[in-house]
Biopython code that builds the backbone (N, CA, C, O; Angstrom):
import numpy as np
from Bio.PDB.StructureBuilder import StructureBuilder

atoms = [
    (1, "UNK", "N", (-16.493, 24.238, -5.608)),
    (1, "UNK", "CA", (-16.074, 25.256, -6.529)),
    (1, "UNK", "C", (-17.099, 25.453, -7.668)),
    (1, "UNK", "O", (-17.355, 26.566, -8.125)),
    (2, "UNK", "N", (-17.645, 24.358, -8.081)),
    (2, "UNK", "CA", (-18.663, 24.511, -9.131)),
    (2, "UNK", "C", (-18.278, 23.868, -10.457)),
    (2, "UNK", "O", (-17.162, 23.381, -10.637)),
    (3, "UNK", "N", (-19.236, 23.884, -11.377)),
    (3, "UNK", "CA", (-19.011, 23.297, -12.686)),
    (3, "UNK", "C", (-18.536, 24.382, -13.662)),
    (3, "UNK", "O", (-18.672, 25.584, -13.435)),
    (4, "UNK", "N", (-17.971, 23.872, -14.759)),
    (4, "UNK", "CA", (-17.494, 24.746, -15.826)),
    (4, "UNK", "C", (-18.288, 24.546, -17.079)),
    (4, "UNK", "O", (-18.946, 23.520, -17.249)),
    (5, "UNK", "N", (-18.232, 25.538, -17.982)),
    (5, "UNK", "CA", (-18.892, 25.495, -19.284)),
    (5, "UNK", "C", (-20.385, 25.236, -19.172)),
    (5, "UNK", "O", (-21.042, 25.899, -18.369)),
    (6, "UNK", "N", (-20.957, 24.311, -19.928)),
    (6, "UNK", "CA", (-22.391, 24.220, -19.959)),
    (6, "UNK", "C", (-22.911, 23.548, -18.694)),
    (6, "UNK", "O", (-24.104, 23.633, -18.404)),
    (7, "UNK", "N", (-22.067, 22.899, -17.953)),
    (7, "UNK", "CA", (-22.536, 22.166, -16.779)),
    (7, "UNK", "C", (-22.995, 23.143, -15.651)),
    (7, "UNK", "O", (-23.719, 22.746, -14.738)),
    (8, "UNK", "N", (-22.566, 24.396, -15.738)),
    (8, "UNK", "CA", (-22.979, 25.331, -14.698)),
    (8, "UNK", "C", (-24.399, 25.839, -14.874)),
    (8, "UNK", "O", (-25.028, 26.307, -13.926)),
    (9, "UNK", "N", (-24.910, 25.737, -16.144)),
    (9, "UNK", "CA", (-26.232, 26.288, -16.411)),
    (9, "UNK", "C", (-27.269, 25.264, -16.848)),
    (9, "UNK", "O", (-28.468, 25.544, -16.840)),
    (10, "UNK", "N", (-26.806, 24.071, -17.229)),
    (10, "UNK", "CA", (-27.716, 23.044, -17.740)),
    (10, "UNK", "C", (-27.774, 21.909, -16.670)),
    (10, "UNK", "O", (-26.786, 21.240, -16.369)),
    (11, "UNK", "N", (-28.981, 21.752, -16.134)),
    (11, "UNK", "CA", (-29.210, 20.830, -15.041)),
    (11, "UNK", "C", (-28.884, 19.388, -15.456)),
    (11, "UNK", "O", (-28.278, 18.645, -14.683)),
    (12, "UNK", "N", (-29.276, 18.998, -16.654)),
    (12, "UNK", "CA", (-29.059, 17.611, -17.042)),
    (12, "UNK", "C", (-27.551, 17.326, -17.209)),
    (12, "UNK", "O", (-27.097, 16.247, -16.826)),
    (13, "UNK", "N", (-26.794, 18.232, -17.751)),
    (13, "UNK", "CA", (-25.349, 18.071, -17.893)),
    (13, "UNK", "C", (-24.668, 18.002, -16.538)),
    (13, "UNK", "O", (-23.744, 17.218, -16.324)),
    (14, "UNK", "N", (-25.156, 18.857, -15.610)),
    (14, "UNK", "CA", (-24.574, 18.883, -14.216)),
    (14, "UNK", "C", (-24.843, 17.552, -13.536)),
    (14, "UNK", "O", (-23.957, 16.962, -12.916)),
    (15, "UNK", "N", (-26.103, 17.081, -13.663)),
    (15, "UNK", "CA", (-26.454, 15.795, -13.035)),
    (15, "UNK", "C", (-25.641, 14.652, -13.569)),
    (15, "UNK", "O", (-25.210, 13.770, -12.826)),
    (16, "UNK", "N", (-25.428, 14.677, -14.910)),
    (16, "UNK", "CA", (-24.630, 13.616, -15.547)),
    (16, "UNK", "C", (-23.154, 13.660, -15.005)),
    (16, "UNK", "O", (-22.544, 12.633, -14.706)),
    (17, "UNK", "N", (-22.654, 14.852, -14.906)),
    (17, "UNK", "CA", (-21.293, 15.025, -14.391)),
    (17, "UNK", "C", (-21.147, 14.493, -12.959)),
    (17, "UNK", "O", (-20.146, 13.870, -12.607)),
    (18, "UNK", "N", (-22.171, 14.756, -12.153)),
    (18, "UNK", "CA", (-22.146, 14.215, -10.774)),
    (18, "UNK", "C", (-22.175, 12.741, -10.746)),
    (18, "UNK", "O", (-21.426, 12.131, -9.984)),
    (19, "UNK", "N", (-23.021, 12.116, -11.557)),
    (19, "UNK", "CA", (-23.126, 10.643, -11.597)),
    (19, "UNK", "C", (-21.789, 10.079, -11.968)),
    (19, "UNK", "O", (-21.367, 9.091, -11.366)),
    (20, "UNK", "N", (-21.099, 10.646, -12.921)),
    (20, "UNK", "CA", (-19.752, 10.144, -13.332)),
    (20, "UNK", "C", (-18.742, 10.349, -12.217)),
    (20, "UNK", "O", (-17.903, 9.488, -11.953)),
    (21, "UNK", "N", (-18.835, 11.482, -11.578)),
    (21, "UNK", "CA", (-17.915, 11.839, -10.468)),
    (21, "UNK", "C", (-18.073, 10.831, -9.307)),
    (21, "UNK", "O", (-17.096, 10.375, -8.713)),
    (22, "UNK", "N", (-19.344, 10.508, -9.014)),
    (22, "UNK", "CA", (-19.609, 9.560, -7.943)),
    (22, "UNK", "C", (-19.085, 8.181, -8.283)),
    (22, "UNK", "O", (-18.550, 7.470, -7.433)),
    (23, "UNK", "N", (-19.252, 7.812, -9.572)),
    (23, "UNK", "CA", (-18.799, 6.509, -10.018)),
    (23, "UNK", "C", (-17.268, 6.393, -9.874)),
    (23, "UNK", "O", (-16.759, 5.375, -9.404)),
    (24, "UNK", "N", (-16.547, 7.445, -10.283)),
    (24, "UNK", "CA", (-15.073, 7.404, -10.198)),
    (24, "UNK", "C", (-14.640, 7.468, -8.766)),
    (24, "UNK", "O", (-13.654, 6.827, -8.404)),
    (25, "UNK", "N", (-15.330, 8.212, -7.931)),
    (25, "UNK", "CA", (-14.948, 8.278, -6.503)),
    (25, "UNK", "C", (-15.165, 6.907, -5.800)),
    (25, "UNK", "O", (-14.356, 6.476, -4.978)),
    (26, "UNK", "N", (-16.263, 6.262, -6.153)),
    (26, "UNK", "CA", (-16.561, 4.930, -5.575)),
    (26, "UNK", "C", (-15.479, 3.926, -6.010)),
    (26, "UNK", "O", (-14.943, 3.177, -5.194)),
    (27, "UNK", "N", (-15.174, 3.934, -7.317)),
    (27, "UNK", "CA", (-14.151, 3.015, -7.824)),
    (27, "UNK", "C", (-12.773, 3.265, -7.194)),
    (27, "UNK", "O", (-12.085, 2.342, -6.757)),
    (28, "UNK", "N", (-12.412, 4.513, -7.168)),
    (28, "UNK", "CA", (-11.051, 4.860, -6.723)),
    (28, "UNK", "C", (-10.850, 4.707, -5.213)),
    (28, "UNK", "O", (-9.723, 4.494, -4.765)),
    (29, "UNK", "N", (-11.920, 4.811, -4.426)),
    (29, "UNK", "CA", (-11.814, 4.556, -2.998)),
    (29, "UNK", "C", (-11.373, 3.053, -2.774)),
    (29, "UNK", "O", (-10.607, 2.745, -1.861)),
    (30, "UNK", "N", (-11.863, 2.206, -3.597)),
    (30, "UNK", "CA", (-11.455, 0.802, -3.499)),
    (30, "UNK", "C", (-10.080, 0.565, -4.110)),
    (30, "UNK", "O", (-9.302, -0.247, -3.609)),
    (31, "UNK", "N", (-9.792, 1.256, -5.165)),
    (31, "UNK", "CA", (-8.560, 1.141, -5.848)),
    (31, "UNK", "C", (-7.353, 1.609, -4.987)),
    (31, "UNK", "O", (-6.248, 1.071, -5.069)),
    (32, "UNK", "N", (-7.630, 2.629, -4.169)),
    (32, "UNK", "CA", (-6.606, 3.263, -3.323)),
    (32, "UNK", "C", (-6.026, 2.226, -2.388)),
    (32, "UNK", "O", (-4.821, 2.255, -2.138)),
    (33, "UNK", "N", (-6.814, 1.319, -1.863)),
    (33, "UNK", "CA", (-6.304, 0.287, -0.939)),
    (33, "UNK", "C", (-5.279, -0.585, -1.592)),
    (33, "UNK", "O", (-4.255, -0.907, -0.990)),
    (34, "UNK", "N", (-5.538, -0.974, -2.815)),
    (34, "UNK", "CA", (-4.588, -1.839, -3.554)),
    (34, "UNK", "C", (-3.300, -1.057, -3.921)),
    (34, "UNK", "O", (-2.204, -1.616, -3.912)),
    (35, "UNK", "N", (-3.455, 0.226, -4.238)),
    (35, "UNK", "CA", (-2.297, 1.082, -4.569)),
    (35, "UNK", "C", (-1.368, 1.215, -3.348)),
    (35, "UNK", "O", (-0.144, 1.151, -3.469)),
    (36, "UNK", "N", (-1.986, 1.402, -2.172)),
    (36, "UNK", "CA", (-1.137, 1.519, -0.986)),
    (36, "UNK", "C", (-0.446, 0.232, -0.662)),
    (36, "UNK", "O", (0.705, 0.230, -0.226)),
    (37, "UNK", "N", (-1.156, -0.905, -0.874)),
    (37, "UNK", "CA", (-0.539, -2.210, -0.586)),
    (37, "UNK", "C", (0.660, -2.389, -1.512)),
    (37, "UNK", "O", (1.696, -2.897, -1.081)),
    (38, "UNK", "N", (0.537, -1.969, -2.816)),
    (38, "UNK", "CA", (1.664, -2.111, -3.736)),
    (38, "UNK", "C", (2.826, -1.241, -3.304)),
    (38, "UNK", "O", (3.983, -1.653, -3.391)),
    (39, "UNK", "N", (2.528, -0.060, -2.847)),
    (39, "UNK", "CA", (3.582, 0.893, -2.383)),
    (39, "UNK", "C", (4.314, 0.254, -1.176)),
    (39, "UNK", "O", (5.544, 0.281, -1.130)),
    (40, "UNK", "N", (3.584, -0.314, -0.211)),
    (40, "UNK", "CA", (4.179, -0.920, 0.934)),
    (40, "UNK", "C", (5.074, -2.096, 0.555)),
    (40, "UNK", "O", (6.145, -2.298, 1.127)),
    (41, "UNK", "N", (4.596, -2.878, -0.441)),
    (41, "UNK", "CA", (5.357, -4.040, -0.899)),
    (41, "UNK", "C", (6.697, -3.634, -1.499)),
    (41, "UNK", "O", (7.719, -4.278, -1.260)),
    (42, "UNK", "N", (6.678, -2.533, -2.299)),
    (42, "UNK", "CA", (7.887, -2.049, -2.925)),
    (42, "UNK", "C", (8.868, -1.578, -1.857)),
    (42, "UNK", "O", (10.063, -1.863, -1.934)),
    (43, "UNK", "N", (8.369, -0.872, -0.884)),
    (43, "UNK", "CA", (9.254, -0.385, 0.208)),
    (43, "UNK", "C", (9.851, -1.512, 1.011)),
    (43, "UNK", "O", (11.043, -1.514, 1.321)),
    (44, "UNK", "N", (9.014, -2.467, 1.344)),
    (44, "UNK", "CA", (9.522, -3.651, 2.125)),
    (44, "UNK", "C", (10.505, -4.409, 1.291)),
    (44, "UNK", "O", (11.526, -4.838, 1.828)),
    (45, "UNK", "N", (10.280, -4.604, 0.030)),
    (45, "UNK", "CA", (11.185, -5.355, -0.827)),
    (45, "UNK", "C", (12.537, -4.640, -0.883)),
    (45, "UNK", "O", (13.581, -5.283, -0.772)),
    (46, "UNK", "N", (12.523, -3.326, -1.053)),
    (46, "UNK", "CA", (13.763, -2.583, -1.097)),
    (46, "UNK", "C", (14.576, -2.734, 0.210)),
    (46, "UNK", "O", (15.791, -2.932, 0.197)),
    (47, "UNK", "N", (13.858, -2.632, 1.316)),
    (47, "UNK", "CA", (14.515, -2.707, 2.633)),
    (47, "UNK", "C", (15.014, -4.082, 2.886)),
    (47, "UNK", "O", (16.151, -4.234, 3.333)),
    (48, "UNK", "N", (14.202, -5.148, 2.618)),
    (48, "UNK", "CA", (14.633, -6.497, 2.925)),
    (48, "UNK", "C", (15.755, -6.987, 1.995)),
    (48, "UNK", "O", (16.626, -7.751, 2.410)),
    (49, "UNK", "N", (15.720, -6.521, 0.696)),
    (49, "UNK", "CA", (16.804, -6.858, -0.201)),
    (49, "UNK", "C", (18.131, -6.258, 0.253)),
    (49, "UNK", "O", (19.184, -6.844, 0.002)),
    (50, "UNK", "N", (18.104, -5.121, 0.906)),
    (50, "UNK", "CA", (19.339, -4.494, 1.401)),
    (50, "UNK", "C", (19.914, -5.329, 2.503)),
    (50, "UNK", "O", (21.103, -5.223, 2.803)),
    (51, "UNK", "N", (19.087, -6.175, 3.129)),
    (51, "UNK", "CA", (19.580, -7.110, 4.155)),
    (51, "UNK", "C", (19.756, -8.510, 3.577)),
    (51, "UNK", "O", (19.950, -9.463, 4.332)),
    (52, "UNK", "N", (19.692, -8.654, 2.264)),
    (52, "UNK", "CA", (19.989, -9.891, 1.639)),
    (52, "UNK", "C", (18.880, -10.897, 1.556)),
    (52, "UNK", "O", (19.147, -12.095, 1.463)),
    (53, "UNK", "N", (17.599, -10.439, 1.589)),
    (53, "UNK", "CA", (16.455, -11.328, 1.578)),
    (53, "UNK", "C", (15.411, -10.704, 0.688)),
    (53, "UNK", "O", (14.956, -9.598, 0.979)),
    (54, "UNK", "N", (15.008, -11.362, -0.390)),
    (54, "UNK", "CA", (13.943, -10.794, -1.225)),
    (54, "UNK", "C", (12.589, -10.817, -0.541)),
    (54, "UNK", "O", (12.372, -11.548, 0.425)),
    (55, "UNK", "N", (11.708, -10.021, -1.049)),
    (55, "UNK", "CA", (10.387, -9.827, -0.433)),
    (55, "UNK", "C", (9.657, -11.142, -0.180)),
    (55, "UNK", "O", (9.142, -11.393, 0.909)),
    (56, "UNK", "N", (9.631, -11.965, -1.215)),
    (56, "UNK", "CA", (8.861, -13.222, -1.142)),
    (56, "UNK", "C", (9.361, -14.116, -0.012)),
    (56, "UNK", "O", (8.578, -14.687, 0.748)),
    (57, "UNK", "N", (10.712, -14.223, 0.079)),
    (57, "UNK", "CA", (11.300, -15.054, 1.177)),
    (57, "UNK", "C", (11.082, -14.406, 2.529)),
    (57, "UNK", "O", (10.856, -15.093, 3.526)),
    (58, "UNK", "N", (11.151, -13.050, 2.565)),
    (58, "UNK", "CA", (10.975, -12.332, 3.807)),
    (58, "UNK", "C", (9.622, -12.592, 4.392)),
    (58, "UNK", "O", (9.484, -12.889, 5.578)),
    (59, "UNK", "N", (8.600, -12.474, 3.531)),
    (59, "UNK", "CA", (7.214, -12.687, 3.989)),
    (59, "UNK", "C", (6.999, -14.151, 4.386)),
    (59, "UNK", "O", (6.283, -14.427, 5.348)),
    (60, "UNK", "N", (7.586, -15.054, 3.685)),
    (60, "UNK", "CA", (7.463, -16.487, 3.994)),
    (60, "UNK", "C", (8.148, -16.740, 5.360)),
    (60, "UNK", "O", (7.622, -17.496, 6.177)),
    (61, "UNK", "N", (9.264, -16.141, 5.598)),
    (61, "UNK", "CA", (9.992, -16.306, 6.861)),
    (61, "UNK", "C", (9.167, -15.722, 8.032)),
    (61, "UNK", "O", (9.109, -16.300, 9.117)),
    (62, "UNK", "N", (8.549, -14.589, 7.784)),
    (62, "UNK", "CA", (7.717, -14.035, 8.872)),
    (62, "UNK", "C", (6.536, -14.922, 9.189)),
    (62, "UNK", "O", (6.158, -15.045, 10.354)),
    (63, "UNK", "N", (5.948, -15.536, 8.200)),
    (63, "UNK", "CA", (4.821, -16.432, 8.456)),
    (63, "UNK", "C", (5.269, -17.653, 9.235)),
    (63, "UNK", "O", (4.585, -18.115, 10.148)),
    (64, "UNK", "N", (6.457, -18.179, 8.849)),
    (64, "UNK", "CA", (6.988, -19.366, 9.606)),
    (64, "UNK", "C", (7.357, -18.987, 11.022)),
    (64, "UNK", "O", (7.194, -19.795, 11.936)),
    (65, "UNK", "N", (7.856, -17.770, 11.228)),
    (65, "UNK", "CA", (8.250, -17.357, 12.572)),
    (65, "UNK", "C", (7.071, -16.835, 13.410)),
    (65, "UNK", "O", (7.257, -16.407, 14.548)),
    (66, "UNK", "N", (5.838, -16.875, 12.829)),
    (66, "UNK", "CA", (4.659, -16.392, 13.509)),
    (66, "UNK", "C", (4.762, -14.936, 13.921)),
    (66, "UNK", "O", (4.252, -14.551, 14.972)),
    (67, "UNK", "N", (5.412, -14.132, 13.111)),
    (67, "UNK", "CA", (5.471, -12.680, 13.340)),
    (67, "UNK", "C", (4.235, -12.052, 12.668)),
    (67, "UNK", "O", (4.055, -12.133, 11.453)),
    (68, "UNK", "N", (3.401, -11.429, 13.498)),
    (68, "UNK", "CA", (2.148, -10.886, 12.980)),
    (68, "UNK", "C", (2.333, -9.386, 12.854)),
    (68, "UNK", "O", (2.016, -8.634, 13.776)),
    (69, "UNK", "N", (2.858, -8.941, 11.682)),
    (69, "UNK", "CA", (2.983, -7.513, 11.405)),
    (69, "UNK", "C", (2.394, -7.330, 9.967)),
    (69, "UNK", "O", (2.723, -8.088, 9.054)),
    (70, "UNK", "N", (1.546, -6.336, 9.803)),
    (70, "UNK", "CA", (1.009, -6.108, 8.487)),
    (70, "UNK", "C", (1.992, -5.329, 7.626)),
    (70, "UNK", "O", (2.985, -4.810, 8.136)),
    (71, "UNK", "N", (1.732, -5.243, 6.346)),
    (71, "UNK", "CA", (2.650, -4.606, 5.391)),
    (71, "UNK", "C", (2.765, -3.106, 5.652)),
    (71, "UNK", "O", (3.815, -2.518, 5.392)),
    (72, "UNK", "N", (1.728, -2.491, 6.151)),
    (72, "UNK", "CA", (1.752, -1.036, 6.420)),
    (72, "UNK", "C", (2.758, -0.768, 7.540)),
    (72, "UNK", "O", (3.587, 0.136, 7.430)),
    (73, "UNK", "N", (2.684, -1.561, 8.624)),
    (73, "UNK", "CA", (3.597, -1.312, 9.748)),
    (73, "UNK", "C", (5.011, -1.760, 9.402)),
    (73, "UNK", "O", (5.974, -1.156, 9.876)),
    (74, "UNK", "N", (5.159, -2.787, 8.601)),
    (74, "UNK", "CA", (6.519, -3.184, 8.155)),
    (74, "UNK", "C", (7.158, -2.081, 7.309)),
    (74, "UNK", "O", (8.343, -1.784, 7.457)),
    (75, "UNK", "N", (6.389, -1.499, 6.449)),
    (75, "UNK", "CA", (6.886, -0.433, 5.591)),
    (75, "UNK", "C", (7.329, 0.796, 6.418)),
    (75, "UNK", "O", (8.378, 1.394, 6.179)),
    (76, "UNK", "N", (6.466, 1.141, 7.409)),
    (76, "UNK", "CA", (6.773, 2.271, 8.275)),
    (76, "UNK", "C", (8.012, 1.981, 9.151)),
    (76, "UNK", "O", (8.800, 2.880, 9.446)),
    (77, "UNK", "N", (8.159, 0.727, 9.552)),
    (77, "UNK", "CA", (9.280, 0.327, 10.373)),
    (77, "UNK", "C", (10.550, 0.391, 9.521)),
    (77, "UNK", "O", (11.590, 0.834, 10.008)),
    (78, "UNK", "N", (10.487, -0.040, 8.265)),
    (78, "UNK", "CA", (11.632, -0.017, 7.391)),
    (78, "UNK", "C", (12.109, 1.415, 7.138)),
    (78, "UNK", "O", (13.308, 1.666, 7.020)),
    (79, "UNK", "N", (11.160, 2.347, 7.055)),
    (79, "UNK", "CA", (11.515, 3.729, 6.778)),
    (79, "UNK", "C", (11.985, 4.473, 8.010)),
    (79, "UNK", "O", (12.992, 5.180, 7.960)),
    (80, "UNK", "N", (11.274, 4.326, 9.114)),
    (80, "UNK", "CA", (11.575, 5.136, 10.289)),
    (80, "UNK", "C", (12.614, 4.493, 11.221)),
    (80, "UNK", "O", (13.411, 5.203, 11.834)),
    (81, "UNK", "N", (12.613, 3.178, 11.330)),
    (81, "UNK", "CA", (13.519, 2.478, 12.239)),
    (81, "UNK", "C", (14.248, 1.325, 11.537)),
    (81, "UNK", "O", (13.865, 0.167, 11.702)),
    (82, "UNK", "N", (15.267, 1.622, 10.776)),
    (82, "UNK", "CA", (15.927, 0.568, 10.022)),
    (82, "UNK", "C", (16.577, -0.534, 10.847)),
    (82, "UNK", "O", (16.642, -1.694, 10.440)),
    (83, "UNK", "N", (17.083, -0.109, 12.085)),
    (83, "UNK", "CA", (17.681, -1.114, 12.967)),
    (83, "UNK", "C", (16.664, -2.107, 13.468)),
    (83, "UNK", "O", (16.960, -3.298, 13.560)),
    (84, "UNK", "N", (15.455, -1.640, 13.799)),
    (84, "UNK", "CA", (14.409, -2.559, 14.254)),
    (84, "UNK", "C", (13.982, -3.459, 13.086)),
    (84, "UNK", "O", (13.707, -4.642, 13.287)),
    (85, "UNK", "N", (13.925, -2.908, 11.876)),
    (85, "UNK", "CA", (13.543, -3.715, 10.734)),
    (85, "UNK", "C", (14.613, -4.782, 10.443)),
    (85, "UNK", "O", (14.292, -5.888, 10.007)),
    (86, "UNK", "N", (15.875, -4.440, 10.686)),
    (86, "UNK", "CA", (16.930, -5.439, 10.524)),
    (86, "UNK", "C", (16.726, -6.617, 11.471)),
    (86, "UNK", "O", (16.966, -7.769, 11.110)),
    (87, "UNK", "N", (16.278, -6.307, 12.694)),
    (87, "UNK", "CA", (15.989, -7.371, 13.645)),
    (87, "UNK", "C", (14.853, -8.288, 13.133)),
    (87, "UNK", "O", (14.915, -9.509, 13.277)),
    (88, "UNK", "N", (13.842, -7.685, 12.548)),
    (88, "UNK", "CA", (12.726, -8.466, 12.001)),
    (88, "UNK", "C", (13.201, -9.338, 10.839)),
    (88, "UNK", "O", (12.762, -10.480, 10.700)),
    (89, "UNK", "N", (14.094, -8.805, 10.006)),
    (89, "UNK", "CA", (14.675, -9.561, 8.896)),
    (89, "UNK", "C", (15.451, -10.757, 9.403)),
    (89, "UNK", "O", (15.400, -11.844, 8.827)),
    (90, "UNK", "N", (16.193, -10.533, 10.524)),
    (90, "UNK", "CA", (16.930, -11.619, 11.100)),
    (90, "UNK", "C", (16.029, -12.742, 11.649)),
    (90, "UNK", "O", (16.355, -13.924, 11.543)),
    (91, "UNK", "N", (14.902, -12.347, 12.229)),
    (91, "UNK", "CA", (13.913, -13.323, 12.682)),
    (91, "UNK", "C", (13.410, -14.132, 11.483)),
    (91, "UNK", "O", (13.279, -15.353, 11.577)),
    (92, "UNK", "N", (13.133, -13.479, 10.381)),
    (92, "UNK", "CA", (12.663, -14.203, 9.189)),
    (92, "UNK", "C", (13.729, -15.128, 8.662)),
    (92, "UNK", "O", (13.428, -16.248, 8.249)),
    (93, "UNK", "N", (14.994, -14.675, 8.668)),
    (93, "UNK", "CA", (16.092, -15.556, 8.153)),
    (93, "UNK", "C", (16.249, -16.788, 9.063)),
    (93, "UNK", "O", (16.424, -17.901, 8.568)),
    (94, "UNK", "N", (16.186, -16.594, 10.377)),
    (94, "UNK", "CA", (16.271, -17.746, 11.283)),
    (94, "UNK", "C", (15.130, -18.739, 11.058)),
    (94, "UNK", "O", (15.342, -19.949, 11.144)),
    (95, "UNK", "N", (13.972, -18.262, 10.783)),
    (95, "UNK", "CA", (12.805, -19.165, 10.561)),
    (95, "UNK", "C", (12.940, -19.916, 9.269)),
    (95, "UNK", "O", (12.438, -21.036, 9.165)),
    (96, "UNK", "N", (13.609, -19.342, 8.254)),
    (96, "UNK", "CA", (13.790, -20.007, 7.003)),
    (96, "UNK", "C", (14.948, -20.988, 7.045)),
    (96, "UNK", "O", (14.961, -21.921, 6.242)),
    (97, "UNK", "N", (15.898, -20.834, 7.915)),
    (97, "UNK", "CA", (17.059, -21.696, 8.017)),
    (97, "UNK", "C", (16.733, -23.001, 8.653)),
    (97, "UNK", "O", (17.613, -23.847, 8.813)),
]
sb = StructureBuilder()
sb.init_structure("model")
sb.init_model(0)
sb.init_chain("A")
sb.init_seg("    ")
for serial, (resi, resn, name, xyz) in enumerate(atoms, 1):
    if name == "N":
        sb.init_residue(resn, " ", resi, " ")
    sb.init_atom(name, np.array(xyz, "f"), 0.0, 1.0, " ", f" {name:<3s}", serial, name[0])
structure = sb.get_structure()
């Protein structure tokens, strides 16, 4: 789309704006991964608590039961297929007991 104000006509200002934009883009590409992980954790916590198991215990139970599902797929499972997620929660509960 282009630059606004003096950045459209002054090469030095435009170059400076680009350098800052690249810096923010580089930083935020890495930040995005952590933001998504936080979102998945919140979704998993809400779904697992509705089955009577907090997030921390749920993840510990999955590790004990050797269930290898990442947080992204667990979050998607909790949203799209609650009955299947309930089965995963039961596996975690059995491993903790």
